[in-house]
Structure formats: C-alpha cells, structure tokens
C-alpha positions, 0 to 999 in steps of 0.5 A: 499500500502506497500513501500520498506525499504531503503537498509541503514535502512534495514542494520540498523535493528536488530531482536530487534529494539528500536524506540526512540526519543523526544515527537511528533517527529513521532516515533510511525508512523515510527514504524507502517510504519516499522512493516507493510513494514517489514511484507510485505516482509515476515519478521515475525514482532511484535510491542511492544508498550512501550510508556506508560508515557504521550504518544502523540500517541500509537501504540496500537491505530493501533491494527486493522491495524497491525493485518490486516497486520499479525503483532503481537501487544504487548500493555500496559494494558488499552491502546486500542483505545477508553479507557480514562485510562492512566495506565502505566501497562506493560504486562507480554508478553514483557520479553518473546518476547524479550528473545526469538527473533530470527534472522529471525524476527523483534521485534520493540519497540515504546519507549516513548519520553525523559528520563521519557517515555524511563524509561519503557525500562530500566527493560528490558535493560539486556535482550535486551543487551544480544540479537542482538539489534539496537536502532534508534534515530528519530529526526524531526527538525520542533518539539518544544524543539529540533530546535538546533541539540545540544538539540536533542543530549542532549535528546538522551543522556538522553534516552541512560542513562535511558535505558542503551542502546546506539543509533546505527543509526539515522532516520531524520523524519523532515516533517510536515505530509500533509503540507510537501513540498520539502523546508521542507525536504531540510532545514533539511539537515544541521541539520541532518549533524550536529546531525550525527557529534554530535552523531557519528552515521550514517544516516539510512533513511530520511522519506518522506510523500507518497503524495510527493513521485512522486514529482521530487523536493523531490528527489532533496532535498535528499543529498543521494537518497538511504536514501528515505523512503516513509511513510504513515500517519497512526497516526493521530491527533484527529482533522484530 
C-alpha cells in the first residue's frame, strides 16, 4: 500500500534529494517510503545508498521491495542483505546518476548519520551543487543524543560542513515505530518549532506510523495536518 506525499513535502523535493540526520532517527525508513510513494505516483525514482560508515540500517537491504516497485537501487559494494562485510566501497554508478538527474525524476540519497557518516557525500558535493537539489534534515526527538533541539542543530551543522551542502527543509520523524501513540507525536511539537527556528528552515513533513493513520487523536496532535505523512515500517530491527 502506498501513501500520498503531503504537498509541503512535495514542494521540498528536488530531482536530487539528500536525506540526512543523526544515527537512528529513521532516515532510511523515510527514504524507502519516499521512494516507493514517489514511484507509485509515476515518477522515475532511484535510491542511492550512501549510508556506508557504521550504518544502523541499509537501504540496500530493501532491494527486493524497491525493485518490486520499479525503483532503481544503487548500493555500496558488499552491502547486500546477508553479507557480514562492512566495506565502505562505493560504486562508479553514483556520479553519472547524480550528474544526469533530470527534472522529471527523483534521485534520493540516503546519507549516513553525523559528520563521519555524511562524509561519503563530500566527493560528490560539486556534482550535487551543480544540479537542482534539496537536503532534508530528519530528526526524531526520542532518539539518544538529540533530546535537546540544540544538539540536533549542532549535528546538522557538522553534516553541512562535511558535505559542503546546506539543508533546505526539516522532516519531523519523532515516532517510536509500533510503540507510537498520539502522546508521543504530540509532545514533539515544541521541539520541532524550536529546531525550525534554530535552523531557519521550514518543516516539510511530520511522519506518523501507518497503524495510527485512522486515529482521530493523531490528527489533533498535528499543529498543521497538511504536514501529515503516513509511513510504513519497512525497515525493521533484527529482533522484529
């Protein structure tokens, strides 16, 4: 089942859209949702897995799912599901895909967390800068090390420095997967407003796990219902 991408998020997308954020905030799951939902709307979609340094989860592990939806996956060498090799080796397919991105397609780059993980994009930053691009900073106030919005802002500054790119919008991914309830979504509103002010950026979307999509209390938890983006939990922990 695919879900509509909210209008503010649609406006924030560019032919090259980088998804960045701290470890464990849910970047990869968001990137997979965005790729599947964009492809369902008829947009030729590619997902580049650049999460190669100490990844929590890899988009590459979703290859079968992505290809089933007609999405091209460009993944690091040795990064497929079932491999126990952690070799940060990039494929030569990345540069031409970024350089040739056109206005009628969507190339999503799933970037590693913090400045170390984000460094993989540094070698391609000139190519990205020369094209129409966006960088969406994903945050989740429930994750360790970013309980304070100032901490989340500091991590973004580190990512921007190493990638030589600037974030263009924020995505509030403050949920607890299957444990999420309306209260968990509601208590992040003040955090989001503070982080937007610190970054000088607009909020493009606020995610909601699909199991809550029919709960009327969830809608009440959104300051702006137009930001609601219902997401599936495609990326799962090993014990799930």
